[in-house]
C-alpha positions as CSV (number, residue, x, y, z in Angstrom):
1,X,92.4,-163.5,-80.5
2,X,94.3,-166.6,-79.5
3,X,95.5,-167.1,-83.1
4,X,96.7,-163.5,-83.1
5,X,98.8,-164.0,-80.0
6,X,100.3,-167.2,-81.3
7,X,101.4,-165.4,-84.5
8,X,102.9,-162.6,-82.6
9,X,105.0,-164.9,-80.4
10,X,106.1,-166.9,-83.4
11,X,107.3,-163.7,-85.2
12,X,109.2,-162.6,-82.1
13,X,111.0,-165.9,-81.9
14,X,112.0,-165.8,-85.6
15,X,113.3,-162.2,-85.4
16,X,115.3,-163.0,-82.2
17,X,116.8,-166.0,-83.9
18,X,117.8,-163.9,-86.9
19,X,119.3,-161.2,-84.7
20,X,121.5,-163.8,-83.0
21,X,123.0,-164.6,-86.4
22,X,124.0,-161.0,-87.1
23,X,127.5,-160.4,-85.7
24,X,127.9,-157.7,-83.1
25,X,130.4,-154.9,-83.8
26,X,133.8,-155.6,-82.2
27,X,134.5,-153.5,-79.0
28,X,137.0,-150.8,-79.5
29,X,140.0,-150.7,-77.1
30,X,141.4,-147.7,-75.3
31,X,142.1,-144.4,-77.2
32,X,145.2,-144.7,-79.3
33,X,146.6,-141.4,-78.0
34,X,147.6,-138.2,-79.7
35,X,150.9,-137.3,-81.3
36,X,152.6,-134.0,-81.2
37,X,155.4,-133.4,-83.7
38,X,158.1,-131.0,-82.6
39,X,158.4,-128.1,-85.1
40,X,161.8,-126.4,-85.3
41,X,160.4,-123.2,-86.7
42,X,157.4,-121.0,-85.8
43,X,156.5,-118.3,-88.3
44,X,155.2,-114.8,-87.6
45,X,151.7,-115.8,-88.7
46,X,151.5,-118.4,-86.0
47,X,153.0,-116.2,-83.4
48,X,150.4,-113.5,-84.0
49,X,147.6,-116.1,-83.9
50,X,148.7,-117.3,-80.5
51,X,148.8,-113.8,-79.1
52,X,145.5,-112.6,-80.6
53,X,143.7,-115.7,-79.4
54,X,144.8,-115.0,-75.9
55,X,143.9,-111.3,-76.1
56,X,147.5,-110.1,-75.5
57,X,148.3,-106.7,-77.0
58,X,151.5,-106.0,-78.9
59,X,152.6,-103.4,-76.3
60,X,152.1,-105.8,-73.4
61,X,153.8,-108.6,-75.2
62,X,156.8,-106.4,-75.9
63,X,157.0,-105.3,-72.3
64,X,156.9,-108.8,-70.9
65,X,159.3,-110.2,-73.4
66,X,161.9,-107.5,-73.0
67,X,161.8,-107.6,-69.2
68,X,162.0,-111.4,-69.0
69,X,164.9,-111.6,-71.5
70,X,166.8,-108.9,-69.6
71,X,166.2,-110.9,-66.4
72,X,167.6,-114.1,-67.9
73,X,170.6,-112.3,-69.3
74,X,171.4,-110.6,-65.9
75,X,171.1,-113.8,-64.0
76,X,173.1,-115.9,-66.4
77,X,175.9,-113.3,-66.2
78,X,175.8,-113.5,-62.4
79,X,176.1,-117.3,-62.5
80,X,178.8,-117.1,-65.2
81,X,176.8,-119.2,-67.6
82,X,177.8,-119.4,-71.3
83,X,175.9,-117.7,-74.2
84,X,174.5,-121.0,-75.4
85,X,172.5,-121.4,-72.1
86,X,171.2,-117.9,-72.6
87,X,170.1,-118.7,-76.2
88,X,168.3,-121.9,-75.2
89,X,166.6,-120.3,-72.1
90,X,165.2,-117.4,-74.2
91,X,163.9,-119.7,-76.9
92,X,162.2,-121.9,-74.3
93,X,160.7,-118.8,-72.7
94,X,159.3,-117.6,-76.0
95,X,157.7,-120.9,-76.7
96,X,156.2,-121.1,-73.2
97,X,154.7,-117.6,-73.6
98,X,153.1,-118.6,-76.9
99,X,151.3,-121.5,-75.1
100,X,150.6,-119.6,-71.9
101,X,150.4,-115.9,-72.9
102,X,147.9,-115.1,-70.2
103,X,150.3,-116.1,-67.3
104,X,151.1,-113.1,-65.2
105,X,154.2,-114.5,-63.4
106,X,156.6,-114.1,-66.2
107,X,159.6,-114.0,-63.9
108,X,158.7,-117.5,-62.6
109,X,158.6,-118.6,-66.3
110,X,161.9,-116.9,-67.0
111,X,163.5,-118.7,-64.0
112,X,162.1,-122.0,-65.2
113,X,163.3,-121.4,-68.7
114,X,166.9,-120.8,-67.4
115,X,166.7,-123.8,-65.1
116,X,165.6,-126.0,-68.0
117,X,168.3,-124.6,-70.3
118,X,171.0,-125.3,-67.7
119,X,170.1,-129.0,-67.9
120,X,169.9,-129.1,-71.7
121,X,173.2,-127.3,-72.2
122,X,174.9,-129.3,-69.5
123,X,175.6,-126.2,-67.4
124,X,173.8,-127.5,-64.3
125,X,172.5,-125.1,-61.7
126,X,169.9,-125.8,-59.0
127,X,166.7,-123.8,-59.0
128,X,167.8,-122.3,-55.6
129,X,171.0,-121.1,-57.2
130,X,169.1,-119.3,-59.9
131,X,166.7,-117.7,-57.5
132,X,169.4,-116.7,-55.1
133,X,171.5,-115.1,-57.9
134,X,168.4,-113.1,-59.0
135,X,167.8,-111.9,-55.5
136,X,171.4,-111.0,-54.8
137,X,171.3,-108.7,-57.8
138,X,169.0,-106.4,-55.8
139,X,171.1,-106.5,-52.6
140,X,174.4,-104.9,-51.6
141,X,177.4,-107.2,-51.1
142,X,177.0,-107.1,-47.3
143,X,173.4,-108.4,-47.6
144,X,174.1,-111.3,-50.0
145,X,172.1,-114.5,-49.4
146,X,173.0,-118.1,-49.9
147,X,171.1,-120.7,-51.9
148,X,170.1,-122.7,-48.8
149,X,168.1,-119.8,-47.4
150,X,164.6,-120.9,-46.4
151,X,163.0,-118.0,-48.3
152,X,163.7,-119.8,-51.6
153,X,162.1,-123.1,-50.7
154,X,158.5,-122.5,-51.9
155,X,159.6,-120.5,-55.0
156,X,162.1,-123.3,-56.0
157,X,159.2,-125.8,-56.0
158,X,157.2,-123.5,-58.3
159,X,160.2,-123.4,-60.7
160,X,160.6,-127.1,-60.7
161,X,156.9,-127.5,-61.5
162,X,157.1,-125.2,-64.4
163,X,159.9,-127.2,-65.9
164,X,157.5,-129.8,-67.2
165,X,155.4,-127.2,-68.9
166,X,158.6,-125.8,-70.5
167,X,159.3,-129.2,-72.0
168,X,155.8,-129.6,-73.2
169,X,155.8,-126.2,-74.8
170,X,158.9,-127.1,-76.8
171,X,157.5,-130.5,-77.7
172,X,160.5,-132.1,-75.9
173,X,162.7,-130.9,-78.8
174,X,166.3,-130.3,-77.6
175,X,167.7,-129.2,-80.9
176,X,168.8,-125.6,-80.5
177,X,170.4,-123.0,-82.8
178,X,173.4,-120.8,-81.7
179,X,174.4,-118.2,-84.3
180,X,177.4,-116.7,-82.4
181,X,179.9,-119.4,-83.5
182,X,178.9,-119.2,-87.1
183,X,178.9,-115.4,-86.9
184,X,182.5,-115.4,-85.7
185,X,183.6,-117.8,-88.5
186,X,181.9,-115.7,-91.2
187,X,183.5,-112.6,-89.8
188,X,187.0,-114.1,-90.2
189,X,186.1,-115.5,-93.6
190,X,185.1,-112.2,-95.0
191,X,187.6,-110.1,-93.2
192,X,185.4,-107.8,-91.2
193,X,186.9,-105.4,-88.7
194,X,187.0,-107.2,-85.4
195,X,186.9,-104.2,-83.1
196,X,184.0,-102.4,-84.8
197,X,181.9,-104.6,-87.0
198,X,182.8,-107.8,-85.3
199,X,181.9,-106.6,-81.7
200,X,178.7,-104.9,-82.9
201,X,177.6,-108.0,-84.8
202,X,178.2,-110.1,-81.7
203,X,176.1,-107.8,-79.5
204,X,173.4,-107.9,-82.1
205,X,173.4,-111.7,-82.0
206,X,172.4,-111.3,-78.3
207,X,169.9,-108.6,-79.0
208,X,168.2,-110.7,-81.6
209,X,166.9,-113.0,-78.9
210,X,164.7,-110.1,-77.7
211,X,162.7,-110.6,-80.8
212,X,160.9,-113.7,-82.2
213,X,163.5,-114.1,-84.9
214,X,165.2,-117.1,-83.2
215,X,161.9,-119.0,-83.5
216,X,161.5,-118.1,-87.2
217,X,165.0,-118.2,-88.8
218,X,167.9,-120.6,-89.2
219,X,171.4,-120.1,-87.7
220,X,172.8,-118.8,-91.0
221,X,170.0,-116.3,-91.5
222,X,170.6,-114.8,-88.1
223,X,174.3,-114.7,-88.5
224,X,174.2,-113.0,-91.9
225,X,171.6,-110.5,-90.7
226,X,173.7,-109.5,-87.7
227,X,176.8,-109.1,-89.8
228,X,175.1,-107.0,-92.5
229,X,173.4,-104.7,-90.0
230,X,176.6,-104.3,-88.1
231,X,178.4,-103.3,-91.3
232,X,175.7,-100.8,-92.2
233,X,175.7,-99.3,-88.7
234,X,179.5,-99.0,-88.6
235,X,179.4,-97.7,-92.3
236,X,181.7,-100.6,-93.3
237,X,179.7,-102.5,-95.9
238,X,180.7,-106.0,-96.7
239,X,179.9,-106.5,-100.3
240,X,180.0,-110.3,-100.3
241,X,177.5,-110.4,-97.5
242,X,175.1,-107.7,-98.7
243,X,175.0,-109.0,-102.3
244,X,173.5,-112.3,-101.4
245,X,175.6,-114.3,-103.8
246,X,176.5,-116.8,-101.1
247,X,173.0,-117.3,-99.7
248,X,172.4,-120.4,-101.9
249,X,175.4,-122.1,-100.3
250,X,173.8,-121.7,-96.9
251,X,170.3,-122.6,-98.1
252,X,168.8,-119.2,-97.1
253,X,167.1,-116.5,-99.1
254,X,167.2,-112.7,-99.2
255,X,163.6,-112.3,-98.0
256,X,164.4,-114.3,-94.9
257,X,167.5,-112.1,-94.1
258,X,165.5,-109.0,-94.9
259,X,162.8,-110.0,-92.4
260,X,165.4,-110.6,-89.7
261,X,167.0,-107.2,-90.5
262,X,163.7,-105.4,-90.1
263,X,162.9,-107.2,-86.9
264,X,166.2,-106.0,-85.4
265,X,165.7,-102.4,-86.7
266,X,162.2,-102.3,-85.2
267,X,163.8,-103.3,-81.9
268,X,166.4,-100.6,-82.1
269,X,164.0,-97.9,-83.1
270,X,161.2,-98.6,-80.6
271,X,163.1,-100.1,-77.6
272,X,166.7,-98.7,-77.8
273,X,167.2,-98.5,-74.1
274,X,166.5,-102.2,-73.7
275,X,169.3,-103.3,-76.1
276,X,173.1,-103.5,-76.1
277,X,173.6,-101.7,-79.5
278,X,170.7,-99.3,-79.4
279,X,172.3,-97.0,-76.8
280,X,175.6,-96.8,-78.7
281,X,174.2,-95.2,-81.9
282,X,171.7,-92.4,-82.6
283,X,168.2,-93.4,-83.5
284,X,168.5,-91.5,-86.8
285,X,171.0,-94.0,-88.1
286,X,168.7,-96.9,-87.5
287,X,165.8,-95.1,-89.2
288,X,167.9,-94.2,-92.3
289,X,169.0,-97.9,-92.6
290,X,165.4,-99.0,-92.2
291,X,164.3,-96.7,-95.0
292,X,167.0,-98.1,-97.3
293,X,166.0,-101.6,-96.6
294,X,162.3,-100.9,-97.0
295,X,163.0,-99.4,-100.4
296,X,164.9,-102.5,-101.4
297,X,162.1,-104.7,-100.2
298,X,159.5,-102.7,-102.1
299,X,161.5,-102.7,-105.3
300,X,162.2,-106.5,-105.1
301,X,158.6,-107.1,-103.8
302,X,159.8,-109.0,-100.7
303,X,157.1,-109.7,-98.2
304,X,157.5,-108.3,-94.7
305,X,157.1,-111.8,-93.2
306,X,158.1,-114.9,-95.1
307,X,155.6,-117.7,-95.2
308,X,157.4,-120.2,-97.5
309,X,156.9,-123.9,-97.2
310,X,160.3,-124.4,-98.7
311,X,161.9,-127.4,-96.9
312,X,164.8,-126.9,-94.7
313,X,166.9,-129.1,-92.5
314,X,165.6,-128.9,-89.0
315,X,169.1,-129.5,-87.7
316,X,170.5,-126.4,-89.4
317,X,172.8,-125.0,-86.8
318,X,171.9,-127.7,-84.3
319,X,173.0,-131.3,-83.9
320,X,170.5,-134.0,-84.5
321,X,169.4,-135.5,-81.3
322,X,166.8,-137.7,-79.6
323,X,167.3,-140.6,-82.0
324,X,166.7,-138.6,-85.2
325,X,169.0,-138.9,-88.2
326,X,170.3,-135.8,-89.8
327,X,169.9,-137.1,-93.3
328,X,166.2,-137.8,-92.8
329,X,165.3,-135.2,-90.3
330,X,163.9,-132.5,-92.6
331,X,160.9,-130.3,-91.9
332,X,159.4,-127.3,-93.5
333,X,158.9,-124.0,-91.7
334,X,155.8,-124.6,-89.7
335,X,152.8,-122.6,-90.7
336,X,149.5,-124.3,-89.8
337,X,150.4,-127.9,-89.5
338,X,150.7,-129.9,-86.3
339,X,152.8,-129.3,-83.8
340,X,155.5,-128.4,-81.4
341,X,154.3,-126.2,-78.6
342,X,151.1,-127.4,-77.0
343,X,150.3,-128.2,-73.5
344,X,147.6,-130.8,-72.9
345,X,145.7,-128.5,-70.6
346,X,145.4,-125.6,-73.0
347,X,142.3,-124.7,-74.9
348,X,143.9,-122.1,-77.2
349,X,147.2,-123.8,-77.9
350,X,149.1,-122.4,-80.9
351,X,149.5,-125.8,-82.6
352,X,146.7,-128.3,-82.9
353,X,146.9,-131.9,-81.7
354,X,146.2,-134.7,-84.1
355,X,144.9,-138.1,-83.0
356,X,146.9,-141.0,-84.3
357,X,143.9,-142.1,-86.3
358,X,143.9,-138.8,-88.1
359,X,141.1,-137.0,-86.3
360,X,141.6,-133.5,-85.0
361,X,141.2,-132.8,-81.3
362,X,138.9,-130.2,-79.8
363,X,138.6,-128.9,-76.3
364,X,141.0,-130.2,-73.6
365,X,142.7,-133.4,-74.8
366,X,145.1,-135.4,-72.8
367,X,143.1,-135.7,-69.5
368,X,140.0,-137.7,-70.6
369,X,140.4,-138.3,-74.3
370,X,143.8,-140.0,-74.4
371,X,147.5,-139.7,-73.9
372,X,149.7,-137.2,-75.7
373,X,153.0,-138.5,-77.1
374,X,155.8,-136.2,-78.3
375,X,157.7,-137.3,-81.4
376,X,160.4,-135.6,-83.5
377,X,160.4,-137.4,-86.8
378,X,157.4,-136.4,-89.0
379,X,157.9,-139.4,-91.3
380,X,157.6,-141.8,-88.3
381,X,154.4,-140.0,-87.2
382,X,152.8,-140.4,-90.7
383,X,153.8,-144.1,-90.9
384,X,152.3,-144.8,-87.5
385,X,149.1,-143.0,-88.4
386,X,148.8,-145.0,-91.6
387,X,149.2,-148.3,-89.7
388,X,146.7,-147.5,-87.0
389,X,144.1,-145.8,-89.2
390,X,143.4,-149.3,-90.7
391,X,141.9,-150.5,-87.5
392,X,139.7,-147.4,-87.0
393,X,137.8,-147.5,-90.4
394,X,134.1,-147.7,-89.8
395,X,133.0,-150.6,-92.2
396,X,129.3,-151.1,-92.5
397,X,127.4,-153.7,-94.5
398,X,123.7,-153.5,-95.3
399,X,121.5,-156.4,-96.3
400,X,117.9,-157.4,-96.2
401,X,116.4,-160.5,-94.6
402,X,113.0,-161.9,-95.6
403,X,111.0,-163.3,-92.8
404,X,108.2,-165.8,-93.6
405,X,105.1,-165.5,-91.5
406,X,103.2,-168.7,-90.7
407,X,99.5,-167.9,-91.1
408,X,98.1,-171.2,-90.0
409,X,95.2,-170.9,-87.7
410,X,95.2,-172.7,-84.4
């Protein structure tokens, strides 16, 4: 019995001495954070996925979207803000709704979108000014309020708090597209009638923001679509625009223009009273134009919604900003890959987060799992992931150690 105990203690000493020689795995540092890449385009497929995942019906989405855009337009006119502020505010509202489609206070979101757009477009207005202008639209001239009224204090704090969520929803991407300027230049270039086709096309460039087309299409696509549809409505067809011979110069395609035309026609046939152009023309005219375009799309086999991964310049119609270079800042239309409109506190965000070491994120990242960083250059994101992934490779080595047992008796 004594010899058995002696052997056991000897074996334990030898095993412990061998275990000391085996190096312990190095401790890992803090989480390397997650990266969100701002995406300049959001395709129809991704828009539908966001709405379906939140259980938002198409009718409810249309109602909320049209009311909010009308509110933004009315308030910006009351504040005498330019069209570019309206464009930016509506785009930010659309992106916010894709991240937070379940939020019921869409007017608060619309106010926050306009407040954020005023800062981005350098047409500064205080949150109190926006809320006061919206309230004064409901009052008679004798009952007009001033921005320093105490009733706006709590509401102004809510708008300021939503500003951060607006920026997160856009991926802190301040590159915006404004089709109105290009539309006017194209109208002069192709000699369209200013009083008929020109004015109608300009109104359509405002109505188009009541759809999701500004998220999906480039500046040139929207401008050509508005000019073509205005010419068809006014029965003054511009052959150079409708033929599509010049699309290659602007790096656009006929299917993309066709998708934008059909988006506008759906707006004018189903929601005429909520638009600028719809009330000026009978619905039969829009239906007949829609039938013609559907026949063309069927004969040419154009898809209803484009899903091309063809690369485009993400600064098409917008100036390169935030340290990016126009020559290198190219990105494809986003379909399922990474990025641009996600809040760290969302479970069902439209774009997935990706950890810097290449792993996907599930659940609620950003609060316990690591920090979220927003970047604009996809090439820089890939280079950083390649560098960091080297330190997160799990390297294991297996080897066998022979232990000699001393069987001498005591």
